[in-house]
Jmol script that loads the backbone (N, CA, C; Angstrom):
load data "model"
ATOM      1  N   MET A   1     125.684  81.565 120.797  1.00  0.00           N
ATOM      2  CA  MET A   1     124.466  81.089 120.163  1.00  0.00           C
ATOM      3  C   MET A   1     123.288  81.932 120.637  1.00  0.00           C
ATOM      4  N   ARG A   2     122.410  82.258 119.701  1.00  0.00           N
ATOM      5  CA  ARG A   2     121.249  83.073 120.044  1.00  0.00           C
ATOM      6  C   ARG A   2     120.183  82.213 120.716  1.00  0.00           C
ATOM      7  N   THR A   3     119.451  82.836 121.622  1.00  0.00           N
ATOM      8  CA  THR A   3     118.375  82.123 122.295  1.00  0.00           C
ATOM      9  C   THR A   3     117.126  82.127 121.429  1.00  0.00           C
ATOM     10  N   THR A   4     116.173  81.307 121.815  1.00  0.00           N
ATOM     11  CA  THR A   4     114.900  81.251 121.105  1.00  0.00           C
ATOM     12  C   THR A   4     114.226  82.612 121.109  1.00  0.00           C
ATOM     13  N   SER A   5     114.267  83.278 122.241  1.00  0.00           N
ATOM     14  CA  SER A   5     113.644  84.607 122.360  1.00  0.00           C
ATOM     15  C   SER A   5     114.280  85.604 121.408  1.00  0.00           C
ATOM     16  N   ASP A   6     115.597  85.542 121.271  1.00  0.00           N
ATOM     17  CA  ASP A   6     116.293  86.473 120.373  1.00  0.00           C
ATOM     18  C   ASP A   6     115.857  86.272 118.923  1.00  0.00           C
ATOM     19  N   VAL A   7     115.746  85.018 118.505  1.00  0.00           N
ATOM     20  CA  VAL A   7     115.356  84.718 117.133  1.00  0.00           C
ATOM     21  C   VAL A   7     113.925  85.175 116.870  1.00  0.00           C
ATOM     22  N   ILE A   8     113.032  84.889 117.815  1.00  0.00           N
ATOM     23  CA  ILE A   8     111.624  85.273 117.659  1.00  0.00           C
ATOM     24  C   ILE A   8     111.481  86.789 117.675  1.00  0.00           C
ATOM     25  N   ASP A   9     112.189  87.459 118.576  1.00  0.00           N
ATOM     26  CA  ASP A   9     112.136  88.923 118.618  1.00  0.00           C
ATOM     27  C   ASP A   9     112.624  89.537 117.307  1.00  0.00           C
ATOM     28  N   LEU A  10     113.669  88.961 116.731  1.00  0.00           N
ATOM     29  CA  LEU A  10     114.190  89.467 115.467  1.00  0.00           C
ATOM     30  C   LEU A  10     113.172  89.285 114.341  1.00  0.00           C
ATOM     31  N   ALA A  11     112.528  88.121 114.299  1.00  0.00           N
ATOM     32  CA  ALA A  11     111.520  87.868 113.257  1.00  0.00           C
ATOM     33  C   ALA A  11     110.354  88.838 113.385  1.00  0.00           C
ATOM     34  N   ILE A  12     109.913  89.099 114.592  1.00  0.00           N
ATOM     35  CA  ILE A  12     108.810  90.025 114.806  1.00  0.00           C
ATOM     36  C   ILE A  12     109.230  91.447 114.454  1.00  0.00           C
ATOM     37  N   LYS A  13     110.445  91.809 114.805  1.00  0.00           N
ATOM     38  CA  LYS A  13     110.946  93.147 114.471  1.00  0.00           C
ATOM     39  C   LYS A  13     110.997  93.345 112.961  1.00  0.00           C
ATOM     40  N   GLU A  14     111.426  92.308 112.234  1.00  0.00           N
ATOM     41  CA  GLU A  14     111.471  92.402 110.781  1.00  0.00           C
ATOM     42  C   GLU A  14     110.070  92.509 110.186  1.00  0.00           C
ATOM     43  N   ASN A  15     109.089  91.864 110.777  1.00  0.00           N
ATOM     44  CA  ASN A  15     107.705  91.928 110.300  1.00  0.00           C
ATOM     45  C   ASN A  15     107.044  93.268 110.617  1.00  0.00           C
ATOM     46  N   ARG A  16     107.525  93.954 111.630  1.00  0.00           N
ATOM     47  CA  ARG A  16     106.886  95.186 112.084  1.00  0.00           C
ATOM     48  C   ARG A  16     106.873  96.261 110.999  1.00  0.00           C
ATOM     49  N   VAL A  17     107.963  96.394 110.255  1.00  0.00           N
ATOM     50  CA  VAL A  17     108.034  97.411 109.194  1.00  0.00           C
ATOM     51  C   VAL A  17     106.970  97.136 108.132  1.00  0.00           C
ATOM     52  N   ALA A  18     106.864  95.878 107.720  1.00  0.00           N
ATOM     53  CA  ALA A  18     105.860  95.515 106.711  1.00  0.00           C
ATOM     54  C   ALA A  18     104.447  95.759 107.236  1.00  0.00           C
ATOM     55  N   THR A  19     104.219  95.460 108.494  1.00  0.00           N
ATOM     56  CA  THR A  19     102.888  95.674 109.072  1.00  0.00           C
ATOM     57  C   THR A  19     102.529  97.155 109.062  1.00  0.00           C
ATOM     58  N   TYR A  20     103.441  98.007 109.494  1.00  0.00           N
ATOM     59  CA  TYR A  20     103.163  99.446 109.491  1.00  0.00           C
ATOM     60  C   TYR A  20     102.963  99.964 108.074  1.00  0.00           C
ATOM     61  N   LEU A  21     103.730  99.442 107.132  1.00  0.00           N
ATOM     62  CA  LEU A  21     103.576  99.838 105.738  1.00  0.00           C
ATOM     63  C   LEU A  21     102.185  99.451 105.224  1.00  0.00           C
ATOM     64  N   LEU A  22     101.735  98.253 105.550  1.00  0.00           N
ATOM     65  CA  LEU A  22     100.410  97.811 105.110  1.00  0.00           C
ATOM     66  C   LEU A  22      99.299  98.630 105.763  1.00  0.00           C
ATOM     67  N   TYR A  23      99.450  98.958 107.039  1.00  0.00           N
ATOM     68  CA  TYR A  23      98.460  99.812 107.680  1.00  0.00           C
ATOM     69  C   TYR A  23      98.451 101.197 107.033  1.00  0.00           C
ATOM     70  N   GLY A  24      99.625 101.702 106.680  1.00  0.00           N
ATOM     71  CA  GLY A  24      99.710 102.986 105.988  1.00  0.00           C
ATOM     72  C   GLY A  24      99.019 102.946 104.639  1.00  0.00           C
ATOM     73  N   PHE A  25      99.230 101.862 103.887  1.00  0.00           N
ATOM     74  CA  PHE A  25      98.532 101.706 102.611  1.00  0.00           C
ATOM     75  C   PHE A  25      97.025 101.665 102.822  1.00  0.00           C
ATOM     76  N   SER A  26      96.592 100.971 103.857  1.00  0.00           N
ATOM     77  CA  SER A  26      95.153 100.881 104.135  1.00  0.00           C
ATOM     78  C   SER A  26      94.559 102.270 104.345  1.00  0.00           C
ATOM     79  N   VAL A  27      95.212 103.064 105.166  1.00  0.00           N
ATOM     80  CA  VAL A  27      94.724 104.418 105.436  1.00  0.00           C
ATOM     81  C   VAL A  27      94.764 105.256 104.163  1.00  0.00           C
ATOM     82  N   ALA A  28      95.853 105.157 103.409  1.00  0.00           N
ATOM     83  CA  ALA A  28      95.979 105.945 102.179  1.00  0.00           C
ATOM     84  C   ALA A  28      94.896 105.574 101.168  1.00  0.00           C
ATOM     85  N   PHE A  29      94.617 104.283 101.012  1.00  0.00           N
ATOM     86  CA  PHE A  29      93.589 103.855 100.063  1.00  0.00           C
ATOM     87  C   PHE A  29      92.212 104.360 100.471  1.00  0.00           C
ATOM     88  N   VAL A  30      91.906 104.271 101.748  1.00  0.00           N
ATOM     89  CA  VAL A  30      90.586 104.727 102.205  1.00  0.00           C
ATOM     90  C   VAL A  30      90.452 106.241 102.028  1.00  0.00           C
ATOM     91  N   LEU A  31      91.459 106.985 102.448  1.00  0.00           N
ATOM     92  CA  LEU A  31      91.388 108.441 102.333  1.00  0.00           C
ATOM     93  C   LEU A  31      91.335 108.891 100.870  1.00  0.00           C
ATOM     94  N   THR A  32      92.135 108.276 100.022  1.00  0.00           N
ATOM     95  CA  THR A  32      92.114 108.624  98.603  1.00  0.00           C
ATOM     96  C   THR A  32      90.773 108.279  97.977  1.00  0.00           C
ATOM     97  N   GLY A  33      90.245 107.110  98.306  1.00  0.00           N
ATOM     98  CA  GLY A  33      88.938 106.711  97.781  1.00  0.00           C
ATOM     99  C   GLY A  33      87.833 107.652  98.227  1.00  0.00           C
ATOM    100  N   MET A  34      87.852 108.036  99.504  1.00  0.00           N
ATOM    101  CA  MET A  34      86.835 108.970 100.002  1.00  0.00           C
ATOM    102  C   MET A  34      86.983 110.332  99.327  1.00  0.00           C
ATOM    103  N   ALA A  35      88.222 110.779  99.155  1.00  0.00           N
ATOM    104  CA  ALA A  35      88.438 112.073  98.506  1.00  0.00           C
ATOM    105  C   ALA A  35      87.938 112.043  97.067  1.00  0.00           C
ATOM    106  N   LEU A  36      88.175 110.950  96.350  1.00  0.00           N
ATOM    107  CA  LEU A  36      87.686 110.840  94.973  1.00  0.00           C
ATOM    108  C   LEU A  36      86.163 110.830  94.918  1.00  0.00           C
ATOM    109  N   ILE A  37      85.539 110.156  95.849  1.00  0.00           N
ATOM    110  CA  ILE A  37      84.070 110.117  95.878  1.00  0.00           C
ATOM    111  C   ILE A  37      83.506 111.502  96.148  1.00  0.00           C
ATOM    112  N   VAL A  38      84.063 112.201  97.149  1.00  0.00           N
ATOM    113  CA  VAL A  38      83.596 113.551  97.465  1.00  0.00           C
ATOM    114  C   VAL A  38      83.850 114.491  96.291  1.00  0.00           C
ATOM    115  N   TRP A  39      85.037 114.415  95.705  1.00  0.00           N
ATOM    116  CA  TRP A  39      85.369 115.277  94.565  1.00  0.00           C
ATOM    117  C   TRP A  39      84.412 115.031  93.401  1.00  0.00           C
ATOM    118  N   SER A  40      84.084 113.757  93.148  1.00  0.00           N
ATOM    119  CA  SER A  40      83.180 113.455  92.039  1.00  0.00           C
ATOM    120  C   SER A  40      81.773 113.977  92.309  1.00  0.00           C
ATOM    121  N   MET A  41      81.358 114.005  93.570  1.00  0.00           N
ATOM    122  CA  MET A  41      80.039 114.565  93.892  1.00  0.00           C
ATOM    123  C   MET A  41      80.040 116.082  93.708  1.00  0.00           C
ATOM    124  N   VAL A  42      81.120 116.741  94.124  1.00  0.00           N
ATOM    125  CA  VAL A  42      81.212 118.192  93.989  1.00  0.00           C
ATOM    126  C   VAL A  42      81.290 118.587  92.519  1.00  0.00           C
ATOM    127  N   GLN A  43      82.052 117.851  91.740  1.00  0.00           N
ATOM    128  CA  GLN A  43      82.229 118.159  90.319  1.00  0.00           C
ATOM    129  C   GLN A  43      81.105 117.593  89.451  1.00  0.00           C
ATOM    130  N   LYS A  44      80.209 116.829  90.056  1.00  0.00           N
ATOM    131  CA  LYS A  44      79.079 116.197  89.357  1.00  0.00           C
ATOM    132  C   LYS A  44      79.569 115.297  88.229  1.00  0.00           C
ATOM    133  N   GLN A  45      80.564 114.480  88.572  1.00  0.00           N
ATOM    134  CA  GLN A  45      81.106 113.503  87.632  1.00  0.00           C
ATOM    135  C   GLN A  45      81.012 112.124  88.294  1.00  0.00           C
ATOM    136  N   PRO A  46      79.854 111.486  88.141  1.00  0.00           N
ATOM    137  CA  PRO A  46      79.656 110.223  88.856  1.00  0.00           C
ATOM    138  C   PRO A  46      80.607 109.106  88.418  1.00  0.00           C
ATOM    139  N   ILE A  47      81.145 109.206  87.240  1.00  0.00           N
ATOM    140  CA  ILE A  47      82.053 108.159  86.783  1.00  0.00           C
ATOM    141  C   ILE A  47      83.329 108.134  87.626  1.00  0.00           C
ATOM    142  N   MET A  48      83.737 109.290  88.148  1.00  0.00           N
ATOM    143  CA  MET A  48      84.931 109.343  88.999  1.00  0.00           C
ATOM    144  C   MET A  48      84.674 108.704  90.359  1.00  0.00           C
ATOM    145  N   ALA A  49      83.417 108.625  90.760  1.00  0.00           N
ATOM    146  CA  ALA A  49      83.101 107.959  92.024  1.00  0.00           C
ATOM    147  C   ALA A  49      83.458 106.483  91.949  1.00  0.00           C
ATOM    148  N   ILE A  50      83.351 105.918  90.749  1.00  0.00           N
ATOM    149  CA  ILE A  50      83.720 104.513  90.579  1.00  0.00           C
ATOM    150  C   ILE A  50      85.209 104.323  90.883  1.00  0.00           C
ATOM    151  N   ALA A  51      86.011 105.272  90.443  1.00  0.00           N
ATOM    152  CA  ALA A  51      87.446 105.198  90.740  1.00  0.00           C
ATOM    153  C   ALA A  51      87.689 105.289  92.244  1.00  0.00           C
ATOM    154  N   GLY A  52      86.911 106.110  92.922  1.00  0.00           N
ATOM    155  CA  GLY A  52      87.034 106.222  94.378  1.00  0.00           C
ATOM    156  C   GLY A  52      86.649 104.942  95.086  1.00  0.00           C
ATOM    157  N   VAL A  53      85.599 104.308  94.599  1.00  0.00           N
ATOM    158  CA  VAL A  53      85.171 103.039  95.196  1.00  0.00           C
ATOM    159  C   VAL A  53      86.232 101.963  94.940  1.00  0.00           C
ATOM    160  N   ALA A  54      86.762 101.936  93.728  1.00  0.00           N
ATOM    161  CA  ALA A  54      87.794 100.952  93.401  1.00  0.00           C
ATOM    162  C   ALA A  54      89.040 101.170  94.255  1.00  0.00           C
ATOM    163  N   ASP A  55      89.418 102.425  94.447  1.00  0.00           N
ATOM    164  CA  ASP A  55      90.581 102.726  95.270  1.00  0.00           C
ATOM    165  C   ASP A  55      90.320 102.347  96.726  1.00  0.00           C
ATOM    166  N   GLY A  56      89.129 102.643  97.206  1.00  0.00           N
ATOM    167  CA  GLY A  56      88.781 102.268  98.571  1.00  0.00           C
ATOM    168  C   GLY A  56      88.738 100.759  98.757  1.00  0.00           C
ATOM    169  N   ALA A  57      88.408 100.029  97.690  1.00  0.00           N
ATOM    170  CA  ALA A  57      88.357  98.570  97.783  1.00  0.00           C
ATOM    171  C   ALA A  57      89.748  97.967  97.978  1.00  0.00           C
ATOM    172  N   LEU A  58      90.789  98.685  97.624  1.00  0.00           N
ATOM    173  CA  LEU A  58      92.153  98.189  97.840  1.00  0.00           C
ATOM    174  C   LEU A  58      92.511  98.142  99.326  1.00  0.00           C
ATOM    175  N   PHE A  59      91.668  98.741 100.139  1.00  0.00           N
ATOM    176  CA  PHE A  59      91.839  98.701 101.591  1.00  0.00           C
ATOM    177  C   PHE A  59      91.840  97.260 102.099  1.00  0.00           C
ATOM    178  N   TRP A  60      90.952  96.433 101.577  1.00  0.00           N
ATOM    179  CA  TRP A  60      90.785  95.075 102.108  1.00  0.00           C
ATOM    180  C   TRP A  60      92.011  94.191 101.913  1.00  0.00           C
ATOM    181  N   PRO A  61      92.640  94.170 100.741  1.00  0.00           N
ATOM    182  CA  PRO A  61      93.845  93.331 100.633  1.00  0.00           C
ATOM    183  C   PRO A  61      94.955  93.777 101.587  1.00  0.00           C
ATOM    184  N   ALA A  62      95.120  95.079 101.758  1.00  0.00           N
ATOM    185  CA  ALA A  62      96.164  95.569 102.663  1.00  0.00           C
ATOM    186  C   ALA A  62      95.869  95.156 104.097  1.00  0.00           C
ATOM    187  N   VAL A  63      94.614  95.250 104.502  1.00  0.00           N
ATOM    188  CA  VAL A  63      94.236  94.835 105.857  1.00  0.00           C
ATOM    189  C   VAL A  63      94.412  93.326 106.021  1.00  0.00           C
ATOM    190  N   LYS A  64      94.064  92.589 104.990  1.00  0.00           N
ATOM    191  CA  LYS A  64      94.189  91.128 105.052  1.00  0.00           C
ATOM    192  C   LYS A  64      95.650  90.719 105.248  1.00  0.00           C
ATOM    193  N   PHE A  65      96.556  91.326 104.487  1.00  0.00           N
ATOM    194  CA  PHE A  65      97.967  90.985 104.629  1.00  0.00           C
ATOM    195  C   PHE A  65      98.519  91.443 105.984  1.00  0.00           C
ATOM    196  N   ALA A  66      98.089  92.591 106.458  1.00  0.00           N
ATOM    197  CA  ALA A  66      98.534  93.062 107.775  1.00  0.00           C
ATOM    198  C   ALA A  66      98.055  92.109 108.867  1.00  0.00           C
ATOM    199  N   ASP A  67      96.820  91.626 108.740  1.00  0.00           N
ATOM    200  CA  ASP A  67      96.291  90.687 109.726  1.00  0.00           C
ATOM    201  C   ASP A  67      97.051  89.363 109.668  1.00  0.00           C
ATOM    202  N   LYS A  68      97.398  88.925 108.469  1.00  0.00           N
ATOM    203  CA  LYS A  68      98.174  87.688 108.333  1.00  0.00           C
ATOM    204  C   LYS A  68      99.536  87.836 109.005  1.00  0.00           C
ATOM    205  N   THR A  69     100.160  88.991 108.827  1.00  0.00           N
ATOM    206  CA  THR A  69     101.452  89.252 109.468  1.00  0.00           C
ATOM    207  C   THR A  69     101.309  89.263 110.981  1.00  0.00           C
ATOM    208  N   ARG A  70     100.227  89.879 111.475  1.00  0.00           N
ATOM    209  CA  ARG A  70      99.981  89.919 112.917  1.00  0.00           C
ATOM    210  C   ARG A  70      99.791  88.516 113.468  1.00  0.00           C
ATOM    211  N   ARG A  71      99.040  87.687 112.756  1.00  0.00           N
ATOM    212  CA  ARG A  71      98.816  86.306 113.199  1.00  0.00           C
ATOM    213  C   ARG A  71     100.122  85.514 113.210  1.00  0.00           C
ATOM    214  N   SER A  72     100.973  85.761 112.224  1.00  0.00           N
ATOM    215  CA  SER A  72     102.269  85.085 112.190  1.00  0.00           C
ATOM    216  C   SER A  72     103.125  85.504 113.382  1.00  0.00           C
ATOM    217  N   ASN A  73     103.079  86.772 113.727  1.00  0.00           N
ATOM    218  CA  ASN A  73     103.831  87.249 114.884  1.00  0.00           C
ATOM    219  C   ASN A  73     103.327  86.595 116.171  1.00  0.00           C
ATOM    220  N   ILE A  74     102.020  86.468 116.292  1.00  0.00           N
ATOM    221  CA  ILE A  74     101.451  85.827 117.477  1.00  0.00           C
ATOM    222  C   ILE A  74     101.870  84.360 117.527  1.00  0.00           C
ATOM    223  N   MET A  75     101.847  83.693 116.371  1.00  0.00           N
ATOM    224  CA  MET A  75     102.264  82.302 116.313  1.00  0.00           C
ATOM    225  C   MET A  75     103.716  82.156 116.728  1.00  0.00           C
ATOM    226  N   LEU A  76     104.560  83.063 116.254  1.00  0.00           N
ATOM    227  CA  LEU A  76     105.971  83.018 116.648  1.00  0.00           C
ATOM    228  C   LEU A  76     106.131  83.214 118.152  1.00  0.00           C
ATOM    229  N   ARG A  77     105.359  84.128 118.707  1.00  0.00           N
ATOM    230  CA  ARG A  77     105.424  84.376 120.152  1.00  0.00           C
ATOM    231  C   ARG A  77     105.000  83.144 120.943  1.00  0.00           C
ATOM    232  N   THR A  78     103.979  82.435 120.435  1.00  0.00           N
ATOM    233  CA  THR A  78     103.503  81.260 121.170  1.00  0.00           C
ATOM    234  C   THR A  78     104.486  80.089 121.063  1.00  0.00           C
ATOM    235  N   LEU A  79     105.365  80.108 120.075  1.00  0.00           N
ATOM    236  CA  LEU A  79     106.370  79.053 119.957  1.00  0.00           C
ATOM    237  C   LEU A  79     107.456  79.165 121.022  1.00  0.00           C
ATOM    238  N   GLU A  80     107.630  80.347 121.543  1.00  0.00           N
ATOM    239  CA  GLU A  80     108.738  80.598 122.455  1.00  0.00           C
ATOM    240  C   GLU A  80     108.689  79.703 123.691  1.00  0.00           C
ATOM    241  N   VAL A  81     107.536  79.597 124.315  1.00  0.00           N
ATOM    242  CA  VAL A  81     107.430  78.828 125.560  1.00  0.00           C
ATOM    243  C   VAL A  81     107.672  77.335 125.321  1.00  0.00           C
ATOM    244  N   PRO A  82     106.965  76.700 124.370  1.00  0.00           N
ATOM    245  CA  PRO A  82     107.231  75.265 124.178  1.00  0.00           C
ATOM    246  C   PRO A  82     108.664  74.973 123.748  1.00  0.00           C
ATOM    247  N   LEU A  83     109.258  75.842 122.939  1.00  0.00           N
ATOM    248  CA  LEU A  83     110.639  75.605 122.528  1.00  0.00           C
ATOM    249  C   LEU A  83     111.590  75.678 123.717  1.00  0.00           C
ATOM    250  N   ASN A  84     111.317  76.582 124.627  1.00  0.00           N
ATOM    251  CA  ASN A  84     112.165  76.677 125.810  1.00  0.00           C
ATOM    252  C   ASN A  84     111.962  75.488 126.747  1.00  0.00           C
ATOM    253  N   LEU A  85     110.778  74.881 126.707  1.00  0.00           N
ATOM    254  CA  LEU A  85     110.489  73.742 127.573  1.00  0.00           C
ATOM    255  C   LEU A  85     110.969  72.414 126.987  1.00  0.00           C
ATOM    256  N   ALA A  86     111.247  72.377 125.696  1.00  0.00           N
ATOM    257  CA  ALA A  86     111.678  71.125 125.056  1.00  0.00           C
ATOM    258  C   ALA A  86     113.022  70.692 125.617  1.00  0.00           C
ATOM    259  N   GLN A  87     113.101  69.410 125.966  1.00  0.00           N
ATOM    260  CA  GLN A  87     114.333  68.876 126.550  1.00  0.00           C
ATOM    261  C   GLN A  87     115.313  68.397 125.486  1.00  0.00           C
ATOM    262  N   THR A  88     114.770  67.949 124.358  1.00  0.00           N
ATOM    263  CA  THR A  88     115.640  67.428 123.302  1.00  0.00           C
ATOM    264  C   THR A  88     115.298  68.109 121.980  1.00  0.00           C
ATOM    265  N   ALA A  89     116.181  67.947 121.032  1.00  0.00           N
ATOM    266  CA  ALA A  89     115.938  68.503 119.699  1.00  0.00           C
ATOM    267  C   ALA A  89     114.769  67.789 119.031  1.00  0.00           C
ATOM    268  N   THR A  90     114.593  66.506 119.325  1.00  0.00           N
ATOM    269  CA  THR A  90     113.485  65.755 118.744  1.00  0.00           C
ATOM    270  C   THR A  90     112.149  66.292 119.232  1.00  0.00           C
ATOM    271  N   GLU A  91     112.053  66.568 120.525  1.00  0.00           N
ATOM    272  CA  GLU A  91     110.822  67.150 121.075  1.00  0.00           C
ATOM    273  C   GLU A  91     110.529  68.494 120.422  1.00  0.00           C
ATOM    274  N   ALA A  92     111.542  69.319 120.283  1.00  0.00           N
ATOM    275  CA  ALA A  92     111.355  70.635 119.666  1.00  0.00           C
ATOM    276  C   ALA A  92     110.930  70.490 118.209  1.00  0.00           C
ATOM    277  N   ALA A  93     111.530  69.555 117.484  1.00  0.00           N
ATOM    278  CA  ALA A  93     111.176  69.353 116.072  1.00  0.00           C
ATOM    279  C   ALA A  93     109.734  68.865 115.930  1.00  0.00           C
ATOM    280  N   GLU A  94     109.321  67.947 116.789  1.00  0.00           N
ATOM    281  CA  GLU A  94     107.942  67.454 116.734  1.00  0.00           C
ATOM    282  C   GLU A  94     106.946  68.567 117.040  1.00  0.00           C
ATOM    283  N   MET A  95     107.268  69.377 118.034  1.00  0.00           N
ATOM    284  CA  MET A  95     106.387  70.484 118.389  1.00  0.00           C
ATOM    285  C   MET A  95     106.306  71.497 117.249  1.00  0.00           C
ATOM    286  N   LEU A  96     107.427  71.821 116.647  1.00  0.00           N
ATOM    287  CA  LEU A  96     107.429  72.757 115.519  1.00  0.00           C
ATOM    288  C   LEU A  96     106.623  72.214 114.345  1.00  0.00           C
ATOM    289  N   GLN A  97     106.756  70.931 114.079  1.00  0.00           N
ATOM    290  CA  GLN A  97     106.007  70.327 112.979  1.00  0.00           C
ATOM    291  C   GLN A  97     104.502  70.435 113.239  1.00  0.00           C
ATOM    292  N   ARG A  98     104.067  70.145 114.466  1.00  0.00           N
ATOM    293  CA  ARG A  98     102.632  70.236 114.791  1.00  0.00           C
ATOM    294  C   ARG A  98     102.133  71.667 114.648  1.00  0.00           C
ATOM    295  N   VAL A  99     102.895  72.624 115.129  1.00  0.00           N
ATOM    296  CA  VAL A  99     102.467  74.023 115.067  1.00  0.00           C
ATOM    297  C   VAL A  99     102.398  74.506 113.624  1.00  0.00           C
ATOM    298  N   PHE A 100     103.417  74.204 112.844  1.00  0.00           N
ATOM    299  CA  PHE A 100     103.415  74.657 111.450  1.00  0.00           C
ATOM    300  C   PHE A 100     102.324  73.983 110.635  1.00  0.00           C
ATOM    301  N   GLU A 101     102.054  72.724 110.903  1.00  0.00           N
ATOM    302  CA  GLU A 101     100.945  72.053 110.221  1.00  0.00           C
ATOM    303  C   GLU A 101      99.625  72.708 110.581  1.00  0.00           C
ATOM    304  N   ALA A 102      99.451  73.040 111.845  1.00  0.00           N
ATOM    305  CA  ALA A 102      98.194  73.650 112.292  1.00  0.00           C
ATOM    306  C   ALA A 102      98.001  75.044 111.714  1.00  0.00           C
ATOM    307  N   HIS A 103      99.095  75.798 111.543  1.00  0.00           N
ATOM    308  CA  HIS A 103      98.968  77.188 111.107  1.00  0.00           C
ATOM    309  C   HIS A 103      99.092  77.396 109.610  1.00  0.00           C
ATOM    310  N   PHE A 104      99.851  76.550 108.923  1.00  0.00           N
ATOM    311  CA  PHE A 104     100.154  76.828 107.527  1.00  0.00           C
ATOM    312  C   PHE A 104      99.560  75.851 106.527  1.00  0.00           C
ATOM    313  N   LEU A 105      99.115  74.694 106.972  1.00  0.00           N
ATOM    314  CA  LEU A 105      98.534  73.727 106.067  1.00  0.00           C
ATOM    315  C   LEU A 105      97.029  73.669 106.254  1.00  0.00           C
ATOM    316  N   GLU A 106      96.319  73.491 105.157  1.00  0.00           N
ATOM    317  CA  GLU A 106      94.860  73.362 105.233  1.00  0.00           C
ATOM    318  C   GLU A 106      94.484  72.082 105.959  1.00  0.00           C
ATOM    319  N   THR A 107      95.112  70.964 105.572  1.00  0.00           N
ATOM    320  CA  THR A 107      94.865  69.682 106.234  1.00  0.00           C
ATOM    321  C   THR A 107      96.206  69.155 106.707  1.00  0.00           C
ATOM    322  N   PRO A 108      96.372  68.973 108.015  1.00  0.00           N
ATOM    323  CA  PRO A 108      97.651  68.480 108.542  1.00  0.00           C
ATOM    324  C   PRO A 108      97.997  67.112 107.961  1.00  0.00           C
ATOM    325  N   VAL A 109      99.274  66.928 107.678  1.00  0.00           N
ATOM    326  CA  VAL A 109      99.771  65.678 107.132  1.00  0.00           C
ATOM    327  C   VAL A 109     100.418  64.904 108.270  1.00  0.00           C
ATOM    328  N   SER A 110     100.013  63.683 108.433  1.00  0.00           N
ATOM    329  CA  SER A 110     100.601  62.834 109.447  1.00  0.00           C
ATOM    330  C   SER A 110     101.976  62.370 108.965  1.00  0.00           C
ATOM    331  N   THR A 111     102.946  62.407 109.846  1.00  0.00           N
ATOM    332  CA  THR A 111     104.299  61.977 109.490  1.00  0.00           C
ATOM    333  C   THR A 111     104.317  60.495 109.158  1.00  0.00           C
ATOM    334  N   LYS A 112     103.599  59.706 109.936  1.00  0.00           N
ATOM    335  CA  LYS A 112     103.548  58.269 109.684  1.00  0.00           C
ATOM    336  C   LYS A 112     102.901  57.974 108.339  1.00  0.00           C
ATOM    337  N   ALA A 113     101.838  58.693 107.995  1.00  0.00           N
ATOM    338  CA  ALA A 113     101.165  58.470 106.718  1.00  0.00           C
ATOM    339  C   ALA A 113     102.059  58.881 105.566  1.00  0.00           C
ATOM    340  N   ALA A 114     102.824  59.936 105.725  1.00  0.00           N
ATOM    341  CA  ALA A 114     103.717  60.397 104.668  1.00  0.00           C
ATOM    342  C   ALA A 114     104.848  59.396 104.459  1.00  0.00           C
ATOM    343  N   VAL A 115     105.331  58.765 105.529  1.00  0.00           N
ATOM    344  CA  VAL A 115     106.420  57.804 105.443  1.00  0.00           C
ATOM    345  C   VAL A 115     105.933  56.521 104.783  1.00  0.00           C
ATOM    346  N   GLN A 116     104.691  56.124 105.071  1.00  0.00           N
ATOM    347  CA  GLN A 116     104.164  54.874 104.532  1.00  0.00           C
ATOM    348  C   GLN A 116     103.902  54.957 103.031  1.00  0.00           C
ATOM    349  N   LYS A 117     103.697  56.128 102.484  1.00  0.00           N
ATOM    350  CA  LYS A 117     103.385  56.267 101.046  1.00  0.00           C
ATOM    351  C   LYS A 117     104.551  55.984 100.190  1.00  0.00           C
TER     352      LYS A 117
END
end "model"
wireframe off; spacefill off
backbone 0.3
color backbone group
């Protein structure tokens, strides 16, 4: 059976490729956008500068997704200690539910309130 650390390390390793890809896209979008802006100034075609600005604007979604991936990796890392300290499966399940509610839901749902409905 795999340990908690092994599972978390594997999840982070799988996320690493996507993170590097997103950072690469960010750099490519910025460099391409800057090159288009400079080229449009040299060629005196201001309409092409708009394309450069639009391309450079694609930087933000790539950075946003990379940051989300980084935050998920940090969250996974922080789960390792409490999961190792849990004495029972019930304790681990309750802790996981609290963490996932805090990180993935806008408003945490109480288990008791959900059962009463």
